[in-house]
N, C-alpha and C positions, 0 to 999 in steps of 0.2 A: 330677449324676447323668446317666449316659448312657441313651439310650432303647434298648430291646431291638431286636435286628435282626429281620428278617422271619422267619427260621427260628424264633426263640424266640416270636414273636407267633403263628405259625400252628400251633405244636405242639399246643395243646389242640384245635384244629379237626381236626388229623390223628387224634388219639386218638378223638374223637367220630365222625369219619367211618369209621374202621376198625371201631369197635365197632358202628356202624349197619350196615355191610356184613355183619359176623358175625351180627347179630341178624336181618337180612332173610333171609340164607341159611338160618339155622336155622328161622325161621318158615315159609319157603317149603317146606323139606323136610318139616316136620311137617304143614303144610297139605296137601301133595300125598300124603302117606302116609295121613292120616286123613280128609281132606275135611271137617275140622271147623275153621271159621274162628276161633272163639274159642280153641281149643287152640293153633292156629298163632300167634295174637297173644300169648298168654300165654308160649309158648316164645320168641318173638321178643323180648319184653320182658325175660325172664329172661336170655337169651343176651346182649342188649345190656348189661345191668347187670353181669353177671359178666365179660364181656370188657373192659368199661371199667375195672373194678376191677383185673383182672389186668394189663392194659396199663399202668395208672398205677403199680402196684406194681413192675413190671419197670423202668419208667422211673426210679423212685426208687432202684432197686438199682444202677443204672449209676454207676460212679465218674466224677467229673469229670476231664477231661484237663488238661494243663498250662495251656492257654490259659484255660480256665474257672476254674482255681484263681487265676491271676494276676488275672483280672477280679474275682473275689470279694474278693481282697486289696485291689484298688484301691477297690472300693465300700466296704469296711470303713474304709479310710483316709479317704475322703471323708466318711463319716458320723461320723468322729471316734472310732472305737472303738479 
């Protein structure tokens, strides 16, 4: 079995980082508009979770390209399926 390349290993960190940026932005906007820290933190948490779920679902919706399909076939053959 081959090890995943750097892009595949860092993809979850990219999703978490992008979701964190969305959450911080939303939290800062709500905090600056209301001057209520707790409300800003609540909105930041909700925005983080929602954006993480949306990004993950969009990632799952992408069809694999030809190279990925070949890689999946090789992995299946190595596993004996």
